N, C-alpha and C positions, 0 to 999 in steps of 0.2 A: 612371827611377822611383827607380832608385838614386841615380843626379844627385839628381834632389828631394829626396829621405832625405837624402842625407850635406849637402847646406845647410842644410836645416830643422836638422840636430844641430848643425853648427857655429854656424848662428843661434843656436840656444838655450843652445849653451856658452857664445857670447859676450856676452849677454843677461845670464846668472847670475855670467859673468866681471865685468860692469858692477856689476849689483847689490853684488856685492863689495866693488868698486869703492867706490861712492857710503856701504857700510856706512863702511867704513875711514877714510875722508873726513870722514864726517860724526864720525867717533869723535874720528880728531885734531882737529876742530873743537870738541870739544866739551872735549876735553882742555885748548885751549887757551883758551876762555871760562872754565870753570870753572863749578863755581855761582854762579848769580847773585845778586847784593849789593844791597841797596837805594840804593848809589850811580845804578841804572839807573834811566830812565825810569817802564817798562814793569814794573819790584816795587816802587817806593817803597814801595808800602805790603803789600807783601807777602811775610813770609819764607819762603826755599825751607831755612834749617837744615835743619829737621824730616825733607824729604823724603830729606836723604844718607842717612838707616840704609837706605832700601829699596834691593833690589838686584835687577838680572835673572834669572832663571831657566826653568827649560823644566819647562813645570808641567801638561802630557797629563793629562786625564781622561777615557779613551774609556768608562769605564764611569756616566759623569753620565749622566743621564737628562735630557732637554726638554720630556718629553712636558707638563706643566703650562704651560710658554712657549709650545708650537709650536703653531701652524693653520696655514691653507693658504696665510695672508699671513705669514707672520713666516719671519724670517731669523734663527737663532740662531748667537752669536758666542760661544765659549767658551771664557773666559781669550785673548780677541786673534783666537781663530783659527775659519775659519766649522765650522760643524758640516755634515756632509756629510749627516749625519740629516735635517736641519731643509730639505734640497730634494727630497729624496723625495716629499713632497707638495707641494709650491710652487706654488702656483697660475700664476706668471707664468714659470715656470724656459724655456721657450719662446720667451720673449719677450725675455728678458735673455741676452743671453752676459756669462758669469762665467770667467775665466782670472788665473793666479795672474799677480802682478808681476813677475813676473822673465821672463816672455814678452815685456816690453812692453820698447821701447826705453829707450838713457838718456835722450831729451831727455823722452818719456812722464813716467819714472819721476822726475825730477829737477826738472822747469818748476812749482817751486812759489814761493811767495813771496819774494820775496829778502826783506823783513822776517824771514821766519822761517828762514830761514836763517844769521841774526844770533842766533839765541835758542839758549841753549846746551841747554836741553831737547830742542827739536824735535829737533836733532843726536841727543844721547843717546838718541831716541826713535828714530830713523830707525837707527843704527850699533847698537840692541837687539832691533828686531824679528825676528821668529820667522817671519813670512810675511804676506803680503799679498794683497789681490783685486782685481783690475780688472772695475768693471761695467758692461757698455755696455746701455742701452736702444734698444732695436731702433726704427729711424726712423719717425716717423710714428704711433705708437701713444699712446695714453689711457690711463693705467691709473687704471679709475675705482674702485679700492678702495686706499687707500694700501698700504702696505708697514709691516708691522714690524718693526726690527729689535731684537733683546735682544741687549744686551753681556752676556754674566752672567759674574760672576766669583766663580768659587771658591775659596778658599783653604785650604789646608790647613796651610799653612809662614807663617812670621810675616814681615813686612818682604820683602813681596813687590812685586818693580817690573814690571808688564805693560803691552808696546809696542804696539801696533798700526796700520796703516797701511794704508788701501786708500782706493778713486778709485774714483768714479762720473761717467760721464758720461752726461748725458741729452738728448738727440738733436733735431734739426730736426721739431718737432709734437709732442711728449713732450710730456704733461702727467703728471705725477708726484708722488707725495706720500708721504714718507719720515716716519715715527715712532721714533723712538730712544728707548729706554729700557735705562737700565744697573741693574740687579739685582746686589748685593754679598751675599756668602755666606762665612761662619766669618771666618778673621784681617781688618784692617785691610791695606788696601794702593796701591802709588801707581801710580793707572790713567794712563796719559801715552794718548792718542788722537791721531792724526794722518789729517786727510784732506784731500780736493782731491775738486771739488764741477765739471766743466766742461758749463757750460751754452751749448746750440750758440745758435744764431741760431731766433727763434722757438718757443722751449721756457720751460715752467713747471715749477720746482720748488718743492715747500713743504717746508721740515726742517725737523722739529720735534723737541724734545728734552726728555727726563724727567729729571733726578735729583732722588732720591731712597734715601736712603743710611743706614744705623741702624748701622753697622758701624765707622763711625771712618775709612772709608778718604777718599783724596786723588784728587780729577780735575782732569786739567790736560789741556786741550783745545787742539788747533790746527786751525783749518777755513778754507779756502782755496776761495774761488768765483770761478770765470770766467764773466763774461755775456756772453753774445753779442749781435746786431740785436734790437730789441724781446724780450729775452729777460727773464721775471719771478721773483724770486726772494723768498721768502718764508720768515724762520725767525722762530719761537717758540720759546719756554724756558720753563720751571718749574722751580726750584732750593729745592728743602726738607731740613734734615738734614744739610748736605753740611758735617763736617770742614771741609774746605778744595776750593772750587771757582775752580776762574781758567780761564776762556774765552778764547782769540784766536780773534777772526773775523776773516777780512780779505774783501773783496770788491773785484773787480775791475769797474768796469765800462765794459769795451774795446770797443763798438762803439755808435751812436747809437737811442738810444730803449729802452735796456734801464731796470730798475727794479728796487729793492729796497727789502724790510723787514724790519727790525728789533726783535723785542714780544717782550722780556725779563721776567719775576717771580722775585722772589727772596730765599726768607721766610728768617730765620737764627736764631737763638739761642744763649746757653750764651757759646761765645768761636767759635762759627761764623764762619769766612772767605769770604764771595764776593767774586772779579773778575771786569770784564768789560770785556775791550780790544778795542775795536772799531774798524777802519778802511776807511773808503769809499771808494775810489779812484776819483774820477770822470774816466775819460780820455777820454770821448768826449761830443759834443753831445745833447740832448736829453733827458738821463738824471736819473734820479728816486732819490731815497735817504731814506730814513725811521728814525729808529732812537726806542725809544723803551722805555725801561729804568726799572723801579721796583723798589727796595726798602726790604721791612720787616723792622727788626729791634728785636731783645727783648735786654735783658739788654747782655752785655759783647761783642757780636757787632761784624763791622764787614762794612762792603763798601768796592767801590773800583768807580770807572765810570768808566774813560778811552777817548771816544768822539773820535774823528779823521774828519774830512774834507778831503782834498783835493782842489783843483778842478786838473787839469792847464790849462796854457794853449793855450788853441782849445775846451775843453769850453764853449761857450758854452750858453744856456738851460737848465743847470744848475738841478733844484729841489730842495734838500735841509736836511732838517730835522733835531736831533739835540733830545730830553727826556729827563730826567733825574730823576727825584723820590724823591726819600728818608724814610721817615717813621722816626722814632726812637720806640719805645716804651719805651725806658728814657734814665735820662740818662750810662747809661756805655757805649750803643752809640754809635758812631763810623763817618761815612761822608765818605767823600773823591773827591769829583766833577772830570772835568776834561775838560769838551767844547772844544773845540777847532778851530778853521777854517783851513786853508789852499788861499789861492785864487789865481791865476792868470791869470782869465780875469775881463771885464768886464762880461759882459751873463747873470748869476747872481741865482739869489734862494736866498738861505743863511743858515740863523737855526737858533739852539741856545737852550737855557735848562735850568738848574738848581735846583730846590731841594730844601730839609732843613729837618725842623722835627718838632714834636713832632702830637698829635692837636688841632684845632683847636678852642679853649676855646669860644669860641660855638657851633660846630656842637653842644660837648656840653653846653653850656647849654641851648639848644634841645630836646636831644632828652629831658634830665634833666626837664624845666619840664614837659612832656607826661608825666611819670610812668616813661619807661622807668630803669631801675635803672645805675647806673653801668658795669657788667661788659656789661650787651647796649647799653648807650649806643657802649663803645668798639668791640666785635664788629661795629657797624655804624658807625662810621666807615672800618674798617681794611678793610673789604668794599669800601666804595664807592672807598677811597683805589684798591684793585687789579682795581675793575672794569671800568676806563677801557683799562687794557692788555688783560685778561682777554677782555675782548667784542671784541678784535682778533685773538684766536686763532681759526685755522682749523678743527684737527682734536681742539686738546686743553682747548680751554675748560669744555668741561663736568670734564673731568679734575681741572682745575686747581683747578676751585670747590671739589669737594671736596676737595684736596689742604689748600688755604687753609683750608675747614672743619675740618679735620682738625687743622690748624696750631693754630688758633687757641682751639682745644675741649684741648690736653696740657694 
C-alpha cells in the first residue's frame, strides 16, 4: 500500500513538473514569436495591437453567486476556472470523469494542433493558464439533454487577460451535446480560450457556441477537434455584439468515415470585428466536411473568413464543401473572404464558394411593389439571408433567431 501511494505521489509530482515545463516552453515560444502582425496570413486583416494592454492576473471570486445561471445540466466556469458549486447538483456528475489537467501525462496535454503551436497567443494562453480540467465521458452512454457550459467573466479590474485550457474526451458510443455561452460582467477583458476535443470511434459531438457581449471584451478561441472512425462532429456558432471575436477551429478527420459540419452566423455593427479561421484536415478515406459561414455587417464593421481544406495523399472519396456569404448593410462595412483547397488525392469531390454584396435590388423592388415599407422589406431580406444557416443549427436555432431579431431592431 505504501509503495502504491509512493508511486502515485511520484507520478503526480512528475506530471506537475511536466505541466510547468510546458508552460515555461510556451512562454519562451511566445516571447520568440511576439505579438502577431498583419504580415502573418492568419492575422492579415485582424490587428492584435489593442490586445497588448491586457495582463494576466489571478482573480478568484469565491463569493460570486452562480444561482441565476446554474441548473442540473449546467457547468459554470468563473474567470476560466470550474465552479465546484455547479457540480453539486450536476445531473451527469456520475457519468463524466472530471480531473485536473496536471494529473495527465505530457502527451495528453501537449498533443494538440501543430498549427496552433506556431500561434503566439496559443502559447501565451498555455503559459498563463491558472488551471484546467479534463472531462471524460463514460463509454457507451448517450446524454439526452445538452450540457450547458457558462463561461462567466466577472472583472472588477481593468485590462485583464483571462486564459483557460480544457480537454474533453468523447468516448465510443457517446452522443454528447454541449452548448457554450460566454457571459461578461464588469470591465472589458481579453478572454483567451483553449480547448481540445477528442472524439473517439463511433461518437457524436454537437458543440454550440454563443457569443453575446456588451462590455467591449475581446474573445480569442483555439478549438481543436480529433475525429475517430465514423464519428460525427457538428459545430454551430452565433456571434453578436462582440467588439473583437476571432475563432480558430481545426478539425483532424483521422479515420475512415468521419464527418464534420460547421455552421456560423456573425452579426456586427459599429466598428466590431469578427474573424473565423477554419481548417479541415482530411487525413483518411471516405470523410466528409462542410463549412457554412454567413456574416451580416452594418456601419463600419469588418469580418474575415479564412477557410481551408487539406486533403492528404491517400484520402480518397473525400467530400468537402465551403460556403462563405457576406451581406453588407453599409457602404463602409468590409468583408474579407479567403476559401482555400489543397488536394493531394485524385478521387475527391471538393468545392468552395464566396459571395459578398448588398441586399438584392430586385427582391427589394418585389417587396416594395406589394406595399411593404422600406424597413420591413430590409428586415425580411436580412432574415432570409440568415435563415439558411439558422435552419442548420441543432440546439440553438430558436435562440439565434431571437438574437437576430433583437440585433435587427436595435
